[in-house]
Structure formats: structure tokens, C-alpha cells
N, C-alpha and C positions, 0 to 999 in steps of 0.2 A: 482604405489605409492598410490594415493587415498586420502580419507578424512583426514587421520592423517598427511599427508605431508603438514603442514601449511605454509611452505615456499612458496607454490604455491599462497596462498592468499596474503602473504606479498609482493611477487613480483608483482602480478597483481595490488594490490592497489597502489604500487609505480609507476608502468609504466602508470597507468591511472590517475595520479594526474594532476590537472591543476595548472599552475604557470603563472606568467606574461610573462615569456620567452616562455614556451611551447605553449601557446595559439597563440603567434605570429610567432613561428618558425615552426609550424605544421598546416598550414591552410587547411581547408577542404571545398570543394565546393560541394553544393548539386546538384545532378543530378535529376532535377524535372521530366524528362521524365521517370525516373526509380523509382519514389517514390512508395513504397509498398502499395498495397490495404489494407485498415484498417479492413477488415472483412475476416474471414475464411469461405469459402463457399464450401459445399459438394453438387455438382450439381446432383449426383445420389442417394442421400439419401432421404428417405421419411421424411417429416417434419410435425409437428403439430402446428397450430396457438395457441398462448397463449392469454388469455383474454386481450382485449384492454380497457375495462372499468376499469381502474386501481384503482380508489378511493384510492389514496395514503394517507398514515397515516397523521393525524393532531396532533399526539403526539408531544409536544414541543421538538424541536431538542435537547436542553440541557438535557432533561429528557431521551431521547433515547440514547444519548451518555454516560450517567452515569448509565444506567440501567444494571443490571446483572440478567439474567434469569437462575436459577438453572435447571439442566436437569430434576430433579424430578418434576418440576412445569411447564415444557414446554407444550405449547398448541399444538394441532394437526396441521398438515399442509395440506392445500388443494391447488389446482392448482392456485387459485387466490392469496393466500398468497405467494406461491413460486414465482409467476410472479412479485409481488410487490418487493420482495427481490432482484430478478435478475435485474429488471429494475432500482431499486435504486443503485445497485452495478455498472452496466455497460450499462444501457439503453441509447438509442439515445434520447436526450432531445430536441434538436432543430437542424435545418439545416439553413445554410446561404450561399447564392451565392455571390461570389466576383469575378467579371469578368467572366471567363469561368470555374472557379473552384467552386466545392461544398464543403463547410466545414461542417463536421458533429461533433456535440458536444455531449459528453457522460456525464453520471451522475457523474463520478469521475474524478478528475484531472489526467492528463497524461503528462509526460515530452514531450514537443514539440507537444502535441496533436497527438501523433503517435499510441497510443493504442495497445501496444504489447501483452496485456493479453487476453487469451482465457478462457472461462468458460465452464466446463462440469458438468453435473449433473447425479449422480447415484441415481435415485428415487426408494424408496422401499415402504414406507407407506405414499404416497401423494394422498389424495383423488382426484379422477378424472383424474389421470395420470397412465398409464400402467407402471408397474415395468420395469425398464430398464436404459440404459445409453444413455444420450442425450448430444448434443452440443447446447449451447445457441447462438442464432443469434440476436444481438441487432439491426441490420439494419431493420429487418422486424418483430421483436418480435415473433419469432418462435423457435422451438427446433427441430433439426435434430436427428432422431433416429439412434443410432450407434449400440447398442446391446440390446437384450432382456435379462431379468433375473435380479435376485437380486445379486448385486455385493458387498454387505456389508462384507460378510465373506472374500472375496478376498482382499478387501481394508484393513480390520482389520488385516489379516495375513501379509500384506505388511507394517503395521505400528505397529509392536510389540504387536499385539493383543489388540489394543486400544479399550476399551469397548465403548467409546463414538461413535466410528465408527460402531461397531457391532450393537449397539442399536439405531443408528440414523434413522430418517425417510427419510432423504436424505443426501447425501454427495456431496459437491461441490468441484471440483478440478480446481485449477488455474494453467495455464501454461503460458509461454512466448514465442512468436515467435520473436526471437532476431533480425532478419533482419529489422523488422519494426522500431525498435529504432536504430539499427546500421547504417541505412541509413543516419542518421544525426549525431549520437554521437559515431560511431565506437565502439571500444572495451569497452569504458566507459559505453556503453549502458547496460552492465550487471548490473551495480549498479541501473540504472534508471528503469530497468524492475522490480526490487524488490520495488522501490518506488511506481511504478504504481500498483503493486500487493497490496501494503499496503494501498494506497488510496482507491482502490476498496474494500478491506476488511473493512476499516473504515466505508464506506457507508453500506456495507452488514451487518456488526455487528449491526449498529444502526437500520437498517431496520428490522432485526430479533428481536431485543429487542422491537421495537414498535409493532411487531406482537406477543410478549410474547413467542417467540420461542428461545430456548437455542442454542448457537453456540460456538464451540470450534475450534480454529485454530491449525492445526497439520502440522509440517514441517519435522518430523522424519519418513521417510518411505523409502522403497526400490524403488529407481527410476526405475530400469529396469522393475519391475512388473507394475508400473503405466504407463510407456511408452508403454508397450505391450497392456495394457487394452485400452488406449486412442488412440493407433495407431500413436504415435509420435516418432521421431527418437532420441531425447535426444541431438541433436546437433543444428539443426536449430530451434527446439522447445523443451523446457525443462520445467520440473516441478518447480512450485513455492510453492504451499501449498495446503492443504486440509482443508475443514471446515465441521465438523459434525453438522448437523442441526436437532434439535429436539430430542425426545426420544420416543421409543415405547417399550412395554413389549413383543411384538411379536418376537419370536426367529428368528434370521437371518437364512435363508435357505442356503444350500450349493450353492456356485456360480458355474455357468457353466464353462466348460473349455474355456480358452482364445484362440480363433482362430485368425489368422492374420486378421486385419481389412482392407478389400479390398475396401476402399472408397476413390476415388480420390478427391482432392481439387483443386480449381482454383489457378494457380500460382499468387503470390503476385505482381511480376513485371517481366520484361523481363530478368533481370540479378540480381541474389542474390549474395551478397558478404559476405563471411565468414571471420571473424577476428580471427586469431589463438589464440591470448591472451584470448579472451572471451571463445572460445571453450575449451581451456585448463582449464581455471578457473572452468567452469561448470563441466567438467569431474572429476576434482580433488575434487569437493564438493559433487559428487553423493554418495549415500549410496547404495552399490551394494548387500549387504548380510544382512540377519536377524541379524547376530552378530554385524554388524556395526550400524544398527538401534537400537539394544538393548543398545549398548555402549553409543550412543548419548542420548537416552531416559533416561538413568540412570545417566548421567553426572551432576555434581554439579559445579556451577560457584562461584568463590570466590567473597565475598562481595565487592561492590564498595565503596570506601572510599573517602571522601572529607574533606578538612580542615575545622574546625569550623569557623564560621563567625559571628561577633557581629552585623553586619549590616543586620538584617533580618526583612523583612516586610511581614505581613500577611494582605491582603486587603479584603474588602467586595466584595461580588460577587452578580451578578444579579440572581434573581429567574428564574427557568426554564420556568415558565409560561409567562415570558416576551419575550421569544424567539419564532420565527416563527415555524410553524409545520414542521415536517421532510420532508413531501412531497413537501411543498412549498419551503423549503430551497434547496432541491436537484434540483428542477426545476429552481431555481434562480441562483444556484451556477455556477460560471465561474472561470476564472483566470484574475485578474485585470491587465490591460495593463499599467496603469499609476496611481500613487497616488498623492494626492493634497498637501502634506506636511502639513496636518492638524492633530490635536491631536484627539485621541480617549480618553476615560476616563480610569483611572486606574482600575475602577471596570469592565469595558469591557475587558481590557487586562487580569485581574485576572480571569474573568469568562471563557474566551477562553482557558487560560492555565489550569484551573482546570478541565474544561469539556473534554479536549483533552488528559489528562496526565495519566489516569488509564491504567495500563498494561492490554491488552486483555486476555480473557480466552484462554490460549495457552499451548502447551507442551514445550515451552522454556521460560526462565525467562526474566525479564527486563535487557536489555543490553545497553540501551542508556541513556544519560544525556542531559539535556536541558539548553541551554544558550540563552541569549537575548542581543541585542543592542536596548535599548529603546530610540527612537528619540523624541517622543512627546506623552506623556500619562498624562493627567491632574491629578495631585495628586501623580505622581511618578517622582522622580528626573531622568533626562536623564543620561544614563550611560550604562555600561556593567553589566549584572546580570547573576547569576546562579539561575535556578528555581528548588527548592527542591520539587520534585513530591510528596513525602510522606507527607511532612508538608504543602504543598500548600503555599510555602513561596518564596519570592524573596530575594536573597542574593546579595547585592550590591558588585561588585568586584572593580569597579572604576567608579567614577562620571565624567561626562563631555559630551560635544556635540560630538558624534562620527558619525554624518551623513556621512561625507566624507569617513571615514574608512568603514562604512557599505556599501556604494556604491562601493568602491574599491573591497572589499572582494567578492562580488557577481559578479565578472567579469566586474566590472566597469559599472554596469547597474544602471540607475537612480532609478529603483524600490527600491533598497536597501537604497538609500539616502533619497528618498521621503516618504517612508512608516512611519507609526507611531512606529512600532516595528518589528525587524527582529529576528525571532526565529531560533536558530541553534541547530539541533540535532546532538550530538556527541557520540562517543563510544570509550572505551578502547578496540581496536580490539584484542590486545594480550590476554586480559581477555576472550573475546568471543572465540578466536581460541584455547586457551589452554583447554577450557572446551569442546567445540563441534567440534573441528577441523575446516576444511574449511566450514562446514555447518554453523558455527556460523557467518561467514561473510554475508551470505544471510539473516540469522535471524536478525542480527543487522539492516541491511538496510530495511528489511520488517517491523520491529518494528518502525523505523523512519518514514516509509511511512504511517503506521497506525496512529501514533500520528499526523503527518502532515496533513493527510486527515481529522482527527477529528477537527484539528484547522481550516481548511477550512470551515467545516460545522458549527462550533460554530460561526465563524466570520460572515458568510453569514446569519446565523439565527438572528444575532443582527443588520443586515443592514450594515455591514462593508464588506470590500473586503479582498482577500488573493491571493497570487500567490506563486508557488514554484520556487526556484532558485538554480542554481549551483554556484560554488565558487572556489577560489584559496585555495587549500587544506592546505598547510603548513602555509600560511599567516593567515588563520583563526585560526589555533591552537595557533600560536604565539600571536595573538591579545588577546586571553582569558587566556594566561599563566600569572602566574604560576598555577592557579586553574585547567586549562585544559591540563596540561602537560601530554603527553603520549596518548592523545585522538585525534581521527580523526573526522572531520566533515563528516556527512553522507547526510544531507539535510538541506536546508534553506527554511523557509516560511515567506514571508513578509506579514504583517497585516497592514491595515490602511483604510483611506478614499479614495475611488476611485475618480480620478479626474473627475469633471463634474457631480458627483452624490451626492445628499443630502441623509442623512439617511432616510430610509423608515420606 
């Protein structure tokens, strides 16, 4: 069947929905003795250390989030700059021991702190780094060498001759090891892997902008070609996205033949469980041929239409200079465990939304819409809102105190009730599927993850907190109807004042 068989995505989305009944009728108990290892380790591969004197960027976070670096003006890349970008995307920021367990915290948010995303780097014009294919190890800030040679031509051939890849100084590949997230979330983990890929991309794109290096996200490529290059199987580990970093006028050389990658990795746990619904969804969204990639690359999405609204508010925003530096923000960022039921200002909320809402430079268009439940924002009436990303405006859908509803919708977690505002990223999935086939399902979730990841960074840069949440699917749509009719929630991000912390 394949990518055009969009019934596969419809069915998968339906069977992985949460409802009040499904959460209670299908309990899942975590096997802590079988929890997956959060790192991919190649014990037989030669590795190189990356610079540890990171000197992370002091560029204001809000400026980094809103910057666009054209490829023609991209700065060169050296090993230090590449390391800063990789660290900001997925680096190990701190460790904490709780009882007998070590908790490792990364630079970007991850559903359940399970970190399913792996990062590979095809370096070509990176000063101080031999041309070749590498795997990034956040645990020890090293890169394992996988293949020698310039792989830009091979990657460009797999991505409909994408010039940004052929002319890149480095190409980053993101994959997902599904079992890490399946261990807790079962088949629904497929959605979460794209969220996690998106939060990593949010950090990566901001870090690249701070380095004045162009970056383009690409999701239309031949999966089998990339699987062969990276040595992954497409079932337990599948592709998420590529990022073309920088630009060089040096012509890409022919790539070497792709031989089987005979490098073993350490097993993640004693027993990996495969969930057939997830495996089927990924198989039906793969692009197996150049014709399929060309069709997706050329697809046009019908415009998103929303009913006009007279209750439109455009609010003042905070200047970027008032936000913390990007490096400081990434080191500070976490996921708030409890909120204080206190208000943030309307200007803070408007700033977070404006800084996080630009569509990234990518080969797919904007597919998501943004809704909010505002519980407490000084200067903004409590209620349900639609956020118009183009106009940077809040459209009031219904006024009222909806703390109880917000708490219920996010699986009855107090975080939704106690936060200042609950941001809900939604999409008309039929619109995405009709244009891009099943590939559009992943693209929509990836975009939601990018926007949500940016909201995290913007909030923490202003001394506020954020956390990602899951939800009761159909109940969320009903809450925002009729405006959100036909749309599906993809991700929630709660924003607010962390309990026990004053604004720094």
C-alpha cells in the first residue's frame, strides 16, 4: 500500500486516542527492570572527543528564536560551533541521583524523559573535523565514526536533489528508536517520537541561528536509502528528519558506495517489545522511491480557513534583550513539575507565543493551529482563545474560568489546572494527509513539537516554566468547537509560574 494509503494514518490516530474510558480500561504497568538504555552505544567504533569548553551563546533567546539566516549569508562551521549546536539540541545538561537511580537531563524536552531521538552528522565542510558520517553521543560528548567520505550527494539524491543538502557544510539526521518511548507509551509513542524530534529541532534551529548558520528541515526523502546509510532497520529505529546546516560553494564530491554498516550496538534492554500498530504506521508513511519523494515535495496543501472573529487582541511584547541568553536558557530549561496558580503577564504570554510561532525553514508548510486556555494572565481575560500566528493576535472564543476543564483535558493532571496558560497545538489531519499522504501525519506532529519546544525556550528565557502534556483527544476538540471542528490535538504545553520559585 504505502504513503498514499491514508486510511492507515486515520486508523492509527483513532486507535491511539486517549479517552476517559480508554485510559481506565487499558492500564499499563511499567517494567522498571526492562527500562531501555537512553543512549545508543557503538562499543567497537572509534570515537573522537568534542570540545568541552563550550562557551555557549549569550545571544538573547528571543532573538535566536526569531532569527532567520539565509543560506547565502551563512557563516562557516568549525568543530566548536558544531559541538555547540549538537549540545544545545540534545546534550546532557545535568545528572541527578534519586535513590539508586541516575537521572540524566538533556537540553531539549522529551516525553517521559525517555529520549528516543538519535542524532547522526554527515560532515563535509566542517573545519577541524574529517569528512565523514558520525553518530553523536550526548553521554560523553563524543562522536562515533561510522563511515568516511562525503555523503552530501547521496543524501541529496535521496531527497529529490535538494540543493540545500548538496551545498550544505553538514547534514544532521534525526532518527527515533521507538522502544525507548514504547516502553511507557506503547503504540502512541509514534506521536511522541515526533514531538521529541520537534523539541530537539527547536533547540537546534535556535542554536544554529545564534551561530549565524543557516538551517533547513527536510522530511521528504527516501527512507530505505537513509536507513542503509545509517545502518538502521526502519522498524525498531526509523527516520524522523534531516537538517541541512550552512552553505558552501565547494562542489559536493561523489559519495562512496554504501556498504553494510557492520557495527554492533549495545542492547537497550533485556526484552524489546514491538507494537504492531506503530510498526504498520511507520511502514505506511515511508517514502520508498524517488517518485514518491518527488510527489510529496511537489504537493500543495489547501489553505487553512478560520471563521472571522471580532474579538481580536494584539498585545505588547517584551524586547528580546530582556530575555536570558540562549546558552543560559538551555542550561536552565527543565519541565515544571507543579505550577503555583499564579498569573504571568499578558505581555509575557504574547511574547512566548510570538517567539515560538514562526514556521521553521522547512520543505513542508504550516500544518498546525494554536489554541489556548488562559487561566491567569494579567491584562488578558480568562477564557479559550485561538492564536492567529500570522497576525500575532489572540481571538477570544469564549470567556470564563476554565481551570477545571484544562485540568481534565490533560488527563486530569493538576498541571493543566494550575498553569497560567495551556497551549494546545492542533491540526486538520485530513488536510495534511490529502496533500502529503501518511507522511503529513509525522510532519504535523513534528511541527507541533518545534513550536512547543520554542515555547519552552521562550518561557524559560523569561524566568517562567513550561511542561509538555498529553490529553483526551476528542474531548479537547469538543472543548474548542465550533472553531476547532475537524481538528485533532497534537501536543499541549502548559506555561506558568513554577511552584516554589520566584521569577529570576
